[in-house]
C-alpha positions, -999 to +999 in steps of 0.1 A: +541+549+065+522+520+070+536+498+097+515+469+117+500+485+150+500+463+182+524+439+191+553+435+172+573+416+195+599+388+179+577+359+199+547+371+179+567+373+147+581+340+149+548+325+161+530+338+127+564+325+107+552+290+120+517+294+106+535+305+069+551+271+068+516+253+072+499+277+048+529+294+027+505+307-003+488+328+021+496+367+010+476+381+037+495+365+067+527+375+046+520+408+045+509+409+084+544+389+092+562+420+071+544+448+082+554+436+121+592+433+107+588+471+093+572+481+127+600+462+152+627+483+129+639+451+114+639+466+079+663+442+060+636+413+071+604+434+063+622+442+028+627+404+025+592+394+032+579+421+009+601+409-020+589+372-017+550+382-019+560+405-052+579+370-066+547+355-058+522+383-071+546+410-086+515+433-091+502+434-055+498+468-046+494+470-012+529+449-012+544+469-033+532+505-014+543+487+024+579+481+008+582+518-004+573+525+030+606+503+039+626+524+020+611+555+034+627+544+070+656+536+055+661+570+043+660+553+002+637+580-008+644+577-045+635+540-042+607+547-024+596+574-050+604+551-078+583+526-061+552+544-055+550+562-088+542+530-104+508+530-084+497+567-089+464+546-106+455+535-073+455+570-056+418+576-057+413+542-036+443+544-015+451+578-010+481+572+013+503+563-016+501+599-030+506+610+008+538+592+008+552+602-026+548+632-008+573+622+017+595+608-006+598+640-024+600+663+008+628+643+020+644+653-014+640+688-010+613+687-041+590+712-023+565+717-054+563+682-063+555+671-029+531+696-022+514+686-049+516+649-039+503+658-004+474+679-014+464+649-042+461+628-013+441+650+009+419+656-022+414+620-025+401+617+012+434+615+031+421+636+063+454+633+087+472+657+107+504+645+095+496+656+061+487+688+068+521+692+086+540+679+057+519+704+035+533+734+059+568+721+056+560+727+016+548+760+016+571+770+041+600+761+022+585+776-006+578+813+010+546+810+012+546+814+053+511+825+063+495+793+043+521+771+059+509+786+092+470+779+087+479+744+075+503+739+110+482+753+132+451+731+118+473+700+125+483+708+159+444+714+168+436+679+155+468+665+173+483+683+199+521+679+203+552+698+209+565+689+176+542+707+156+534+734+181+571+743+182+572+745+143+543+766+148+562+790+170+586+791+141+560+799+115+549+825+137+577+843+139+588+841+100+557+852+094+564+886+115+546+880+148+575+874+169+559+879+200+533+857+199+561+833+183+578+835+220+550+832+242+544+801+221+578+788+221+579+793+259+548+767+262+564+741+244+600+747+261+585+742+295+576+708+282+600+699+258+633+717+267+652+708+238+626+714+210+647+728+186+623+752+169+608+767+203+647+771+215+656+790+179+622+813+185+633+821+221+668+829+210+655+854+186+633+867+213+663+871+237+682+891+210+654+914+202+647+921+241+687+924+247+686+891+269+718+880+254+723+854+280+691+838+276+693+841+238+728+819+243+716+794+258+687+791+236 
């Protein structure tokens, strides 16, 4: 999802809104403000800001793509997909459009279509660990567990984190290697005791080893 990085404080947004009163036709400034509103969690204000841009320039691809990002944040996945589908001609120039189509489809459980969109984003040049992780989700749901594990492991190597490593442990278990999965899950739980995937794996390991109390706790 495309949101602005850095200072998204209300003070900065108000300061930029003041600049906008002086230069209301400045589309770049309007996009910056809308991005900051999105990043700050003020989704309603962000949507309003993007709609104002589109009132001025209906075909503005960046504003349409960013508004779809607001819809994703609001869990309005079908609306996000509809907006992004209208931008597919720009995918080669902006691979993130296809990636975001993939996200919208993932959250509608449309796994084959989501995988196709995510792979298209990667083929168009998007080099991103989140893209790899979502490809893994799709492959997993399609029963292609070994391929999912390859993608998730690659994502973990690029950007280590408990969320992805916990998911790797689940994939290891589903691929039939419960012992390795248990070791991976144990590492995650040392740092993140509430990790759902790691607890699932350790629970199954407890059942396998007859450690019933540990299994129930997990």
